[in-house]
Structure formats: structure tokens, C-alpha cells
N, C-alpha and C positions, 0 to 999 in steps of 0.2 A: 501482547498478542493482536491484535489486527482483528476489527470484524468480519474479516472473512475466515480468517481462522476455526474463528466462534462459532461461525455459523459450521462450516463445513464438519469441526466437530460433533457441531449438534445432529447434522444429518447423523453423521455417522453411528454416534449414538445410539440413534431413532433405527440406522436402518439394520444395527445389529440385533435390536430389540425385537424388532418385529419381527426377525428372519428365527431368533428363538421360540417367538412365540408359536411361527406356523413349524417348527421344529416340533415342539411339544403336541398341537395341534392335530400334528402327523400322527403321532402316535398314540395318543390319551385320546382321540375325539372316538375311531372307533371301537375303544373299550367303552365311554360315555355311553354310544347308542347302543353295544349291546346290554348295557343294562339297564335303559331306559326301556329298550324293549319285551326286557324281560317282564315288564308290567302288563304287555301288550293283552287287550281282552280276544283279538280277530287271530286266529292258529296260524296266520298267514305274516311272518317278518314286515313283509314288505309294506301292510295296510297298519294307521295304527286306527281304533276301534274303541279307544278306549283305557279307561285303569284297571287291573286287574290282581287281583291274590292268585287266583287257581292255579297258576302254576309252578308254584311254588307248595300251595296245597297239593299239587298230585305226586310232588315226591314224599310228600309221607301215606299217601294213598285216601285221601280225606276229599272222593270222587267217586261219582257212581260209574263210569266209563272205566270197565273190566280192562281196557286191553292197556288205562294209564293209568294203574293199578299194579298190571301186569310191570308195565314199564317203570314205574319205581320200585316193585323187588329187584330189579334184574341191578338199577340205580344202588340201590343199597347194599347190595354185593357184590359191583364194584367198586363201591367208596369200601366198601371194606376190607377187599385185595387190598384198595390204595395202601390203606391205612395201615395191614400186616406191613406188606413191601416195604413198606416207608419206614416203619418201626425198627424190625429187624435191618435193616439194611443202615439208619443210625447209628444203628446201637455196635454194628462190628466198625463200621468208618471211623467212629469218633475214637472208638476202643485204636484201630490201628494206626491210624492218623494222627493222634495226640505222640502213640509209643514212637514213630517217626521222624515227627516235629522235634521231640527228648533228645533222640537220636542224632540230627542233623544239627542241632541247636548246639549239643551238647558234647558231643564227642569230632572224632574228626580220623575214619578209619576207610580202608583199601574200598574203592569205588563208590569215594562221596559224592563226587560230581556229577558219575552216572548219575545215581539212586537223583538227587538233587533236577538233574536233565531231565528222568521220566517220569519224574513227576508231575513236571508240569505238560504233560503228554494232554489228558485228556482232557482238559482247560485251552489248549488251543485248538486243537485238532476237530472239525468238521462230526459232530454229531452223528450221522450219519455212516463216516466213517469207521468210529468206535463200534454202530451195532454192527456194521456190518463183519466189522473183524472181530469180534464176537460172538456171533452166530458161529460165522466160520467157524474159529475156536469151538465151543460146544457141540458143534457136531463132530471133528477132528476125536475131541474125548469118548464122543460117547461109540462113536462106531469103533477105537480100540479099544475100551474096553470091552464094546460088546461082543471082540471079537478072540479078548482075553479070557475071560468070563461068561458071555453065554447069557448076561443078562443087558436085555435092550433099554438104554435109556431116554426121556424123551425132555423134551425144553417144559419148561413149570417153573414152581414160586426160587427153587434154587438160581434156576438160571439168572430170573428176572434180580434174585436179591445182590450173586454176584456181579451181574450185571450194572448196577447201582452202586456197589460198593466200589466199582472200578471208580468212577471219576464222582466221587465224593469221595475218596480218601484225597485225592490233591487240595477238595476247599476246606477241608478239616487241618490238615498239616499246616497249611497258609496260615489259617484262620490264629490256632494255635499257636505256630512258629512265633507272630509276632507279639504273642502274651509271653512268650518264655522270652525275644529280645528285650523286651522293657522289664525283667526279672531281676533284683540285684541276686548276685551268682554269691555277694555274700552271706547271706542270707545264710542258702543251704551248706557252704562252708562252716555256719556259725554252729550247728544242726551237727555236722561234722564232727565238731573241735568238742562235742557236747557229750560226744557218747554213742551217738545214730548212727543203725546200716546206711547203706545207701534205700533201703527200701521203705523204712520209717521216714526217713526225712524224706520219701516220695510222697507218703500219704499226709503227712503231718506237717510239712512246710510248701513242698512244691507244688502239689494239686490243690489244694483249698485258695492257693495265689492266685495259680492259671485256669481252676471253677470257671469262673465268668467266660473268658473265652474261651470252655470247653462248651460252654452250656448255650453258647453263640454259634460255635460251630455244629452245633446237634441242631439248633432250630434250623440254621441254611442246608444243611445236608438236609433233614427230613423235606425241607419247601422242594426241595432241585428233585429229589424223588419223588415225593407226590405228583411236582409236574407235571413230571417226566414221560413222553411221550415217543419219540423216535429208539432208544436202547429198549425201551420194554416191548414196541412195536417189532423189534431182533429178534427178540428174548423171550419171549411170552410166549404158552403151552396152553392148551382146550384145558378150561378150566381157572383162569390167573387174568382174565380180564379187567386194567383197570381203568377207573373211571375215567383219564386220556383217552384210551380205548374206546370205553364206553361208549363217551361223545362221539367220536369220532363217528362210530361203527351207526349213532344216531345220523348225522349230519349226512351220512349217505343215502339214507332208504329217508327223511322228511327232514325238513327244515323246518321248527315248531318256537314257540317263544319257552316249551319244556328247558331245551337248550341253549339259551338265553338264563334262566335261571340258574340250571346245575352250572353254568360255568361264571355265574356271577356270585354262586354262592364257592367254587372253585379260587375265586378272586379274591374272594375278602378271606379265607382262609389265608393262599400264599401272604396278604397282603400284612393280615395282620403277626404273621408268622416273621416275615420280615421285617417286621419294624421294630418286634421285640427284639429279635436280632441285633440290629442294630443301635435299642437304645443300652441293650446292656453292654454291645461294643462302647457305647457314648460313656459310659459311667466305667466301665474298667480305666478309660486313657483319664480323665477326667480326674 
């Protein structure tokens, strides 16, 4: 290798590192600035006037400002709604997604390819398209039910939960199916040979072996549901405001470091859940 070739390779590698650094800076520098300005003493995000924890204290109502305390009560109500929706949606998505993963991995049936293709649609199509389609679907179903029964239904917790389950099933199925693909079928066959039926084999052999994958899928689904905005925006009703929707409403009124504090806490919770999911998945592979 000539000196020119070595110089060219060095310059090329340096250029790749610079491009990678600029790419990561473009993605994560705004997030870092958001977290830093959540400790800003000024009410205006554009001006740094010192370090403070008052915006985090205000979330717990530890302030004399009545308007701030009222806002903190709304924050906790929105958080309660988000946790309720995310919990129910995760449970339903895990049950349905695990069942679909078992069906796709263990059996071959008519419509197998169609189901497998439809499964990836929520992961591929834009989220706004999914949200609009769900809104149209619920509106149509509610109108038909009203004409048949006279009962008028509106958007609320059930519609939001079903919307979250729609896109969470795909992620749960893919995660659990990856675990099932590494599972030795001889273990289940041995249970059948020893007299166990399919139900007992599932609970005594299959489920304990895929449990880490199920937990990982549940953490991922919970994170996606907790952070979702677009689908929730199109399927929510009165009294079902989630934390992302509440933050969006605050931004339209006034941008204060309180929004940064809420966003930072959501970011920390999301990162913690994702890291836990990846850690469990890594232990499963090992």
C-alpha cells in the first residue's frame, strides 16, 4: 500500500467519523438542549437566567402559584390517562400478538401469507394514515350502531385503546416470533411424548421459554403506547387527554420550562423502558 493510499484511507475514515458525529448531533443535540433548559430559572426558554428545580417542583404542586398548581393537577390527570391506556393496550396487544406469533411460527393455514403481510402494515404505513383510517372506521361503526340500536357512541378510552392495540400487535408479534424461531421444537415434542396435551405443553414448556421475549415485547408496546401522539389525536374524545396531547396543548398556549420538565421526564421513562427491553432481549440471545 502506497503512502497516498494510506493517506486516502485515513481521510476517508475521518470523513465518515465526522459525518456520523454530525448526524448524531443533529438527532440528539435538540433533546439535550430540551433537558438542559428544563432547569432554566427564566419563564422564557430563549433566555438562560440560572439553574433551578422549580419546574420539577411545580409538577408536584410545590409552589404558591395557583395557576401552576392547577396545571400540575391536569398533568397528573393526563399522566393517569396515559398509563391506563398504555397498560390496557399493552395487555391486549401482548395476548393477541403472542397468539398470532404462535400461529404464524407453528402452523400453516389458508391465508397465512395474507395475514403475515397485513401484520406489517401498521409498521410500514405513515402514522397519520393509520390515525385517519381509524377515525373514519370508528365514525362509520358508531353511525351504524346508532341507526340499529339508537345508542349514540363517541370516541373515548375504548377507541384510543383499540387504536394503540392496532399498531402494537405488529411489534409484539415480531418480537415474540423472533424468540419462537430460536426455540427448539424438540422440547415441545418431548412434552407431547410424555403425555402432555397442547395446553399443558404451552404453559409448562413453551411459555416459560418465550417469557423473556414476551416481557421485552410488552415493554416495547408500553413505551410506544405511552409516547403515541398521532393515533391518539385522531381517536381521543372528551376527558381522555393523554400526556403527549396535554404537552401539545401547553405548547400552543405558552412555552415555558415546565414543558421541558414534563418532556424530560417522559424521555427518561421511555429510555428506561427501551433499555430494559433491549437488556432482556440481549439476555435471551445469550
